[in-house]
Each structure stands twice: as structure tokens, then as C-alpha cells.
C-alpha positions as CSV (number, residue, x, y, z in Angstrom):
1,M,13.5,-93.8,276.3
2,L,12.7,-92.8,272.9
3,N,10.2,-95.0,272.1
4,I,11.6,-96.5,269.1
5,S,12.1,-100.1,269.7
6,N,9.4,-102.8,268.5
7,N,10.1,-104.2,272.2
8,Q,8.5,-101.5,274.2
9,L,8.6,-101.8,278.1
10,N,6.3,-99.7,278.8
11,K,3.9,-102.4,277.7
12,K,5.4,-104.9,279.7
13,V,6.2,-103.4,282.4
14,D,4.0,-100.8,284.9
15,L,6.5,-98.0,285.4
16,T,4.1,-96.3,287.7
17,E,4.8,-98.6,290.2
18,Y,8.1,-97.3,290.9
19,A,9.0,-94.2,292.9
20,S,10.8,-92.6,290.4
21,G,8.1,-93.4,287.9
22,K,5.6,-91.7,290.6
23,R,7.0,-88.9,290.5
24,V,7.0,-88.2,286.8
25,F,3.5,-89.6,285.7
26,N,2.1,-88.2,288.5
27,K,3.2,-84.6,287.8
28,K,0.9,-82.0,285.8
29,Y,3.1,-79.7,284.1
30,Y,4.7,-82.6,281.8
31,K,0.8,-82.7,280.5
32,Q,0.4,-79.2,280.0
33,L,3.8,-79.2,277.9
34,N,2.7,-81.8,275.7
35,R,-0.3,-80.0,275.0
36,F,1.9,-76.8,274.5
37,L,4.3,-78.9,272.1
38,F,1.0,-80.1,270.3
39,V,-0.5,-76.9,269.9
40,F,2.6,-75.8,268.5
41,A,2.9,-78.1,266.4
42,I,-0.1,-77.7,264.9
43,I,0.6,-74.0,264.5
44,V,3.6,-74.7,263.0
45,I,2.2,-77.1,260.5
46,I,-0.8,-74.3,259.8
47,V,1.9,-71.5,259.2
48,L,4.3,-73.9,256.7
49,F,0.8,-73.5,254.7
50,L,0.6,-69.8,254.9
51,P,1.8,-67.7,251.7
52,W,4.6,-65.9,251.5
53,T,6.0,-63.6,249.2
54,Q,9.0,-64.0,247.1
55,N,11.4,-60.9,247.3
56,I,15.0,-59.9,246.3
57,S,16.7,-57.6,248.6
58,G,19.2,-55.1,247.8
59,Q,21.0,-51.8,249.4
60,G,21.1,-48.8,247.1
61,R,20.8,-44.8,248.1
62,V,18.6,-42.0,246.9
63,T,19.5,-40.5,243.8
64,T,16.8,-38.6,241.2
65,L,15.1,-39.7,238.9
66,R,16.4,-37.3,236.0
67,P,19.9,-36.9,235.4
68,D,19.7,-33.2,235.1
69,Q,18.4,-33.0,238.7
70,R,21.6,-34.7,240.7
71,P,24.4,-32.6,242.0
72,Q,26.5,-31.8,239.8
73,T,30.0,-29.9,239.7
74,I,30.8,-27.2,237.6
75,Q,34.2,-26.7,235.5
76,S,35.8,-24.0,233.7
77,Q,36.4,-24.6,230.0
78,I,39.2,-22.5,230.0
79,P,42.5,-22.5,232.4
80,G,42.4,-19.5,234.7
81,R,43.0,-17.6,238.1
82,I,40.4,-16.9,240.6
83,E,39.8,-13.3,241.0
84,Q,36.3,-12.8,243.0
85,W,33.6,-15.1,244.6
86,Y,30.1,-13.9,244.3
87,V,28.1,-16.3,246.4
88,R,28.7,-18.4,249.7
89,E,28.3,-22.4,250.3
90,G,24.6,-22.6,250.9
91,D,23.5,-20.0,248.9
92,S,20.4,-20.3,246.7
93,V,21.1,-19.4,243.1
94,R,19.1,-18.6,239.8
95,K,20.3,-19.9,236.5
96,G,22.3,-17.7,234.8
97,D,23.5,-16.2,238.4
98,T,27.2,-15.2,238.4
99,I,29.0,-17.7,240.6
100,L,33.3,-16.6,240.4
101,K,35.1,-14.3,238.1
102,I,38.3,-15.6,236.9
103,S,41.2,-14.0,234.7
104,E,43.2,-15.7,231.9
105,I,46.5,-17.0,232.5
106,K,48.0,-17.7,228.9
107,S,50.0,-14.8,227.6
108,E,48.1,-14.9,224.0
109,Y,45.0,-13.6,225.7
110,F,46.4,-10.9,228.5
111,D,45.3,-7.8,225.7
112,D,42.3,-6.4,226.8
113,K,41.1,-5.1,223.8
114,L,41.9,-8.4,221.8
115,V,37.9,-8.3,220.5
116,E,38.3,-4.9,219.5
117,R,41.5,-5.4,217.6
118,T,40.7,-8.7,216.3
119,N,37.3,-7.1,214.4
120,D,39.4,-4.2,213.1
121,Q,41.8,-6.5,211.6
122,I,38.5,-8.1,210.1
123,N,37.2,-4.7,208.8
124,A,41.2,-4.1,207.3
125,K,41.0,-7.9,205.6
126,S,37.5,-6.8,204.3
127,S,38.7,-3.8,202.6
128,S,41.3,-5.4,200.9
129,V,38.6,-7.9,199.4
130,T,36.8,-5.4,198.3
131,A,39.7,-3.6,196.3
132,Y,40.9,-7.2,195.1
133,K,37.1,-7.1,193.8
134,G,37.3,-4.0,192.0
135,K,40.7,-4.9,190.5
136,I,39.3,-7.6,188.7
137,K,36.6,-6.1,187.6
138,A,38.5,-3.7,186.0
139,L,41.0,-6.3,184.3
140,E,37.9,-7.9,183.2
141,R,37.0,-4.6,181.2
142,Q,40.6,-4.5,179.8
143,V,40.3,-7.8,178.6
144,G,36.9,-7.0,177.2
145,A,38.3,-4.3,175.8
146,L,41.5,-5.9,174.0
147,L,39.5,-8.5,172.8
148,R,37.0,-6.1,171.3
149,E,40.1,-4.4,169.8
150,R,42.0,-7.5,168.5
151,D,38.1,-8.1,166.6
152,L,38.6,-4.8,165.0
153,K,42.3,-5.3,164.3
154,L,42.1,-8.3,162.8
155,K,39.1,-7.0,161.1
156,Q,41.0,-4.3,159.4
157,T,44.2,-6.8,158.7
158,Q,41.8,-8.9,156.9
159,N,40.2,-6.4,154.9
160,K,43.9,-5.3,153.8
161,L,44.6,-8.9,152.8
162,I,41.1,-9.4,150.5
163,Q,41.9,-5.7,149.1
164,A,45.7,-7.2,148.2
165,R,44.1,-9.9,146.5
166,L,41.4,-8.3,144.9
167,K,44.2,-5.8,143.8
168,I,46.8,-8.7,142.5
169,K,43.7,-10.5,140.5
170,G,43.5,-7.3,139.0
171,D,47.2,-7.4,138.3
172,S,47.2,-10.3,137.2
173,I,44.7,-9.7,134.0
174,D,46.8,-6.5,133.5
175,V,49.8,-8.6,133.3
176,E,48.2,-11.3,131.2
177,A,46.9,-8.6,128.6
178,A,50.3,-6.7,128.5
179,R,52.0,-10.6,127.7
180,I,48.7,-10.5,124.6
181,N,49.5,-6.9,123.8
182,R,53.4,-7.8,123.5
183,K,52.7,-10.7,122.1
184,I,50.5,-8.7,119.0
185,A,53.5,-6.5,119.0
186,K,56.1,-8.6,118.5
187,T,53.8,-10.5,115.5
188,Q,53.2,-7.0,113.6
189,Y,57.0,-6.3,114.0
190,D,57.9,-9.8,112.6
191,R,55.4,-9.2,109.7
192,A,56.7,-5.4,109.4
193,E,60.4,-6.5,109.1
194,T,59.8,-9.6,106.8
195,L,57.9,-7.0,104.4
196,Q,60.4,-4.7,104.3
197,N,62.7,-7.6,103.8
198,E,60.7,-8.2,100.8
199,G,60.8,-4.6,100.1
200,L,57.1,-4.4,100.6
201,A,57.2,-2.0,103.4
202,A,58.7,0.9,104.4
203,V,61.6,1.4,107.5
204,K,59.7,3.7,108.9
205,D,56.8,1.0,109.4
206,V,59.2,-1.6,110.5
207,E,60.5,1.2,113.4
208,E,57.2,2.5,114.2
209,K,56.3,-1.7,115.1
210,S,59.5,-1.6,116.9
211,L,59.3,1.2,118.7
212,K,55.4,-0.4,119.6
213,L,57.0,-3.6,120.6
214,Q,59.3,-2.0,123.3
215,E,56.7,0.0,125.1
216,T,54.6,-3.0,125.3
217,E,57.5,-5.1,126.8
218,A,57.9,-2.2,128.8
219,K,54.5,-2.6,129.8
220,L,54.5,-5.8,130.5
221,I,57.6,-5.5,132.9
222,S,56.3,-2.7,135.2
223,L,52.5,-4.9,135.4
224,E,54.7,-8.1,136.6
225,N,56.8,-5.3,139.0
226,K,53.3,-4.3,140.3
227,Y,52.0,-7.7,140.3
228,L,54.9,-8.9,142.3
229,A,54.7,-5.7,144.4
230,N,51.4,-6.9,145.1
231,K,51.9,-10.3,145.9
232,N,54.3,-8.8,148.6
233,D,51.4,-6.7,150.2
234,I,49.5,-9.8,150.5
235,I,52.6,-11.7,152.1
236,N,52.4,-8.5,154.4
237,A,48.4,-8.3,155.3
238,Q,48.7,-12.1,156.3
239,I,52.2,-11.2,158.2
240,E,50.8,-8.7,160.1
241,L,47.2,-10.7,160.7
242,S,49.8,-13.7,162.1
243,R,50.9,-10.3,164.8
244,T,48.0,-8.6,165.3
245,T,46.5,-12.0,166.7
246,A,50.1,-12.8,168.5
247,T,50.1,-9.3,170.1
248,Y,46.8,-9.2,171.2
249,A,46.9,-12.8,172.4
250,D,49.8,-11.6,174.3
251,K,48.3,-8.3,176.0
252,I,44.4,-10.5,176.4
253,S,46.9,-13.0,178.4
254,K,48.9,-11.1,180.8
255,A,45.6,-9.0,181.5
256,Q,43.9,-12.6,182.2
257,S,47.0,-13.5,184.4
258,D,46.8,-10.1,186.4
259,M,43.0,-11.1,187.1
260,F,43.6,-14.4,187.8
261,T,46.9,-13.2,190.4
262,A,43.6,-10.9,191.7
263,Q,41.3,-13.5,192.4
264,S,43.4,-16.1,194.1
265,S,44.6,-12.8,196.4
266,Q,40.7,-12.4,196.9
267,Y,39.9,-16.0,198.0
268,D,43.2,-15.8,200.1
269,T,42.4,-12.5,201.9
270,E,38.5,-13.9,202.3
271,A,40.0,-16.9,203.9
272,Q,42.0,-15.0,206.3
273,V,38.7,-13.1,207.2
274,T,37.0,-15.6,207.5
275,K,39.6,-17.1,210.0
276,L,39.5,-13.9,211.6
277,E,35.9,-13.9,211.9
278,N,36.6,-17.4,213.7
279,Q,39.0,-16.0,216.2
280,Y,36.8,-13.4,216.6
281,T,33.8,-15.3,217.8
282,N,36.3,-17.9,219.8
283,Y,37.6,-14.3,221.9
284,K,34.0,-13.2,222.4
285,V,32.9,-16.4,223.2
286,R,36.4,-17.0,225.7
287,S,35.6,-13.3,227.2
288,G,32.2,-14.6,228.5
289,L,34.0,-17.8,229.9
290,L,35.6,-15.7,232.6
291,Y,32.2,-15.6,234.5
292,I,31.5,-18.7,235.8
293,L,27.6,-19.1,235.9
294,A,25.0,-21.3,237.2
295,P,23.5,-23.7,234.8
296,Q,20.1,-24.1,236.8
297,D,18.3,-23.3,240.0
298,G,19.9,-25.0,242.7
299,F,22.3,-24.4,246.2
300,I,25.8,-24.1,246.3
301,N,27.2,-27.2,247.9
302,K,30.7,-26.8,247.8
303,A,33.4,-24.7,246.8
304,I,36.3,-27.2,245.5
305,K,38.5,-24.7,244.8
306,G,38.7,-21.7,247.1
307,G,40.6,-18.4,247.8
308,I,41.8,-15.8,245.3
309,G,44.4,-16.1,243.2
310,E,44.1,-20.0,242.9
311,T,44.8,-21.4,239.3
312,F,43.5,-24.2,237.5
313,K,43.5,-26.2,234.4
314,E,40.7,-26.5,231.9
315,G,37.7,-29.2,232.7
316,E,38.5,-28.8,236.9
317,Q,36.2,-29.0,239.4
318,L,35.5,-25.6,240.8
319,V,32.2,-25.6,242.7
320,G,29.6,-28.0,243.2
321,I,25.7,-27.4,242.8
322,M,22.5,-29.4,244.0
323,P,19.5,-28.4,241.9
324,A,16.7,-26.9,243.4
325,G,13.7,-28.9,242.0
326,Y,13.9,-32.6,241.4
327,E,12.4,-36.0,241.6
328,L,13.5,-38.6,244.2
329,A,14.6,-41.7,243.0
330,V,16.3,-44.9,244.8
331,E,19.1,-46.8,242.8
332,S,19.3,-50.5,244.0
333,Y,21.9,-53.3,242.8
334,V,20.8,-57.1,242.4
335,R,22.9,-59.9,242.1
336,P,23.2,-61.4,237.9
337,I,21.6,-64.5,239.5
338,D,18.4,-62.3,240.3
339,L,18.3,-60.0,237.2
340,P,16.0,-62.3,235.1
341,L,13.2,-62.1,238.3
342,I,13.2,-57.8,237.9
343,H,11.4,-56.3,235.3
344,I,9.9,-53.0,234.3
345,G,6.8,-51.8,236.5
346,E,7.3,-54.3,239.2
347,K,6.4,-53.6,242.9
348,V,9.4,-52.8,245.2
349,R,9.5,-52.0,249.1
350,V,12.1,-49.6,250.2
351,Q,13.6,-48.7,253.6
352,F,15.4,-45.8,253.8
353,D,18.0,-45.2,256.5
354,G,17.2,-43.5,259.7
355,W,13.1,-43.7,259.4
356,P,12.1,-46.5,261.9
357,A,10.7,-49.4,259.8
358,I,9.3,-53.2,260.8
359,I,10.0,-55.2,258.0
360,F,8.5,-59.1,257.4
361,S,10.3,-59.5,254.1
362,G,7.8,-62.0,252.8
363,W,4.3,-60.7,254.7
364,P,4.7,-56.8,252.8
365,N,1.6,-55.6,253.9
366,I,1.8,-56.1,257.4
367,S,5.5,-54.3,257.5
368,Y,5.9,-51.2,258.7
369,G,8.0,-48.2,257.8
370,T,8.3,-49.4,253.9
371,Y,7.2,-47.1,251.1
372,G,6.2,-48.5,247.8
373,A,8.2,-47.9,244.6
374,K,8.6,-49.3,240.7
375,V,10.8,-50.7,238.7
376,V,11.7,-47.7,235.7
377,A,15.1,-48.4,234.6
378,I,17.1,-51.6,234.4
379,E,20.6,-51.7,234.0
380,N,21.9,-53.8,231.1
381,F,26.1,-54.0,232.2
382,I,26.9,-55.0,235.4
383,S,28.4,-52.4,237.4
384,D,32.0,-52.3,239.4
385,N,30.6,-53.9,242.0
386,G,29.5,-57.0,240.4
387,K,25.9,-56.2,240.8
388,Y,23.4,-55.0,237.9
389,R,21.7,-51.6,239.0
390,I,18.1,-51.1,238.9
391,L,16.2,-47.6,239.3
392,L,13.2,-47.2,241.4
393,A,10.6,-44.2,241.3
394,P,8.0,-43.5,243.5
395,D,4.8,-45.6,243.3
396,E,1.7,-43.3,243.0
397,T,-0.7,-45.2,244.2
398,D,1.7,-46.1,247.4
399,H,2.3,-43.5,250.8
400,D,4.1,-40.5,249.6
401,W,7.8,-41.1,250.4
402,P,9.1,-38.8,252.8
403,A,9.8,-35.1,252.1
404,S,12.9,-35.0,254.6
405,I,14.6,-37.6,252.3
406,R,17.9,-36.6,250.5
407,V,19.8,-36.9,247.8
408,G,22.3,-39.2,248.6
409,S,20.9,-41.2,251.9
410,G,21.3,-44.8,252.4
411,A,17.9,-46.8,251.4
412,K,17.2,-51.1,251.5
413,T,14.8,-52.6,248.9
414,I,13.1,-55.6,248.9
415,A,11.7,-56.6,245.1
416,L,8.6,-58.7,245.5
417,L,8.2,-61.7,243.6
418,D,5.5,-64.5,243.3
419,D,3.4,-65.9,246.4
420,V,4.2,-69.4,247.7
421,P,3.7,-71.8,250.9
422,I,6.3,-71.0,253.9
423,W,7.5,-74.7,253.7
424,F,7.9,-73.9,249.7
425,E,10.2,-70.8,250.2
426,L,11.8,-72.7,253.7
427,W,12.8,-75.6,251.5
428,R,14.1,-73.4,248.5
429,Q,16.4,-71.5,251.0
430,L,17.7,-74.7,252.3
431,N,18.8,-76.0,248.9
432,S,19.8,-72.4,247.9
433,F,17.4,-72.7,244.6
434,P,16.3,-69.2,243.3
435,P,12.9,-67.7,243.9
436,N,10.4,-68.9,241.3
437,Y,10.7,-67.8,237.8
438,Y,7.9,-65.9,236.3
439,Q,6.5,-63.4,234.0
440,P,4.3,-60.4,234.4
441,E,1.1,-60.8,233.7
442,G,0.7,-59.1,229.9
443,K,3.8,-61.2,229.6
444,S,2.0,-64.3,230.1
445,K,-1.2,-63.8,228.9
446,T,0.5,-63.2,225.4
447,A,2.8,-65.8,225.7
448,K,-0.9,-68.0,226.1
449,K,-2.2,-66.3,223.4
450,K,0.7,-67.3,221.0
């Protein structure tokens, strides 16, 4: 029946002579079927050589091109209690509009005049710093006066010491003259006594010489006593000089110690002032956080924390807001094996959920209901779903995306790759081969030049 044997029966036996053969071979629709199959086979062969655009399909969703244009939630930087709502869900708000008012729940911030009283503390401490500065200046003047007084006192004592040294120098000369006079008087007395013993001099002369000798001895003793007294004056002047230096060193050290103590107190008070100023700024900023404001123009999506009197911690989500102005984009996910085939600037076709489309993935030119996009970002780290994330922006050279699309809706993406014959694509699919690896035109030209 299949006509695959080398001994073909139809060439030896005429089948049309039999009744069944007459009923089969004389029917015209079998010839038409054969012609149809022949034409269909030719068409299939022609189709197999038609061009087919290789593609990578992916699932994604609509998002925004810039991070600051995506839906966001507003949190409170401080824990609090909801006091009053100023908006409703769906309301339009401008940047800086008040959304809700909260109150403090921590006891250290219950005081309504906390900022003013902290400012009063700053003023008091600042006055204390001024007082310490005045005290330091007064002590500096005192130290300067003591230094000048010490210098004068030392000069005075040094002058006394110089005077005593000069005086003792004169006394030493007088003592030496008195010694010479005593020696002369002694010599004269001895001579007079010798002459008187020989009878050559009168007793009166001897007595006069003896009196003169005693006078010179008395004067010598007096001058020696005076000399010794002047020596004591030198010692006393030296002692007074040393005592003056020690006394004024003690006074100056005490004044300097008081000055350093005042400086230390000043620095400590200045540190307290700085700390209070920091607290004042924190309290002032914290008081401004009692009103939750809109960070940008947009629409209130959902009140996550509702009601009045409900408490929350810092960082908790209070309300969701959608920015008013945004640029649409699509984030899609591709398999790791397809990631090397995706490049920045490549063309991608996008089908949005809810929009009718007739898609021929290999013939994008005849597809209907898809919109043009291009790759603007490729994630460098794999996502939780085991695929890599790519970001698509609208293609300016293609049709505009529908204006009714909203952020968060689903989308299907088809990344367009190389053009190959259909038979090659079927062969690739049957063998589970990846699409053709290729480089964009700019990169391929650069590679050829190298």
C-alpha cells in the first residue's frame, strides 16, 4: 500500500480491472485531494524559507521610568498618635499639603513649650559663658599686674643687694685701712716703748702712742663689726630676693590656676550650650514632624492607618500616594539563558493586559495591538523569581502607548532578535537550542575594525 517495495505490484497487475479498483481509481475527488496535497506541500516548502524573527517572550507589568514617579507610601519619622485627617482617599494633593496631624506618645516630649524652654536654657548657659569669659579676662589682668609687681619688687631687692655689696666693698676698704693704721700704731708704740726703756723718750710719748694704738684697735673692731653687719645685709637681701620670687610665683600660680579653672568651666558650659542648641534644633524639627506633608504632587491611594487615636511606631506606613506626573515603562523578566541576547536600545513589542491583540511573534510587522518599546536598563543581579529584570521605555518612533494604561497592570513582552528562515527556527525549537547569538550593529562594526 505504501509503494515502498522493489517489486511493485501495480506495474505487473492492472488494478483497474478489478471491481474495487474501478471504484477507487475512477473517482475524481481523489485526484483533487492529491493536487491539494501537492500544492499544500509546495506552499509549506515555500513557507519554510520565509523569514522569521527570533524573539524572547517575557511577562512583566507597567511601572514608571524614574523611581521617584512610582507609587510610594508615606511614613512617620517619629512614633505618634493620629489626631486628625485632612484628606480622603482619591483626593489630589500638592507638594507640601498637610495630610494628617499626629501627636506625641513619649512622655519626654509632652511639654507644649519644650522648644521655648530649651531656648531659655540656651540663653542662660550663654550668659554663663559670657560671665566666665569676663572672669578669665579679670584673672588675666590680675596675672599681668602680679607679673609687673614681681618684676618691680625683684628690681628693688636686687638694688638693695647691689647697694649692700657696694657698701661691704667700702667697709672692706675701711677695715683694711684700720688694720694698716693699727699696725702703724702698734709699730709706733713698740718704738716709743723701746726708746722709753733706753731713756730716749718720755713716758708721756709712750702713753700717747698706747692711746693711739687702742683707738686704732677700737676703730678696727668697729669697722669689722660694721663689715660683718653689711655681710648680713647681703644675705638678707638674697633671702628677700628668693622670698619675693617664691611669694609672687605662688600668687601668680594661684591666679593662673583660677584662670584655667574658669577656662575649663567656660569650655564645659560652651559644650552644654552646643548640646542644648542641638536639642533645640531636634525639638524644633520634631515639632514640625507632627504634621505629615505630601512629598510631591499626586493622589491619595489608600489610608493604611485609619481612624483617630490609633498609635504607630516610627517608620510605619501611614498612607499611600501616587505621583501626579509620571513616565510609563514596563519591567519584564527574562531567563538567564536569554540574558546575553538582550542589549540596551533593542526593540521590544509590548502587549498590555485588557487591550485586544493579534500577535505573530515571528512577524512583528503584521501583528496587531502591540506597541513599540526599547530596552533602557538591564538588571545585573538575578531576581527572586530566578529571572533577570529589564526595563523598557516607549519607542518614540512607534505608536504612542494607550493613555488609559495605569501603573501596575500586566504586560507581555516580545524582544526581537535576529531574522532566520522558518525551517531554521523549527529546527532550533525541536532541538531546544537558544536563539542566534549576535551583537548590535554598533558593536559588530567595532569588532570588525579590531
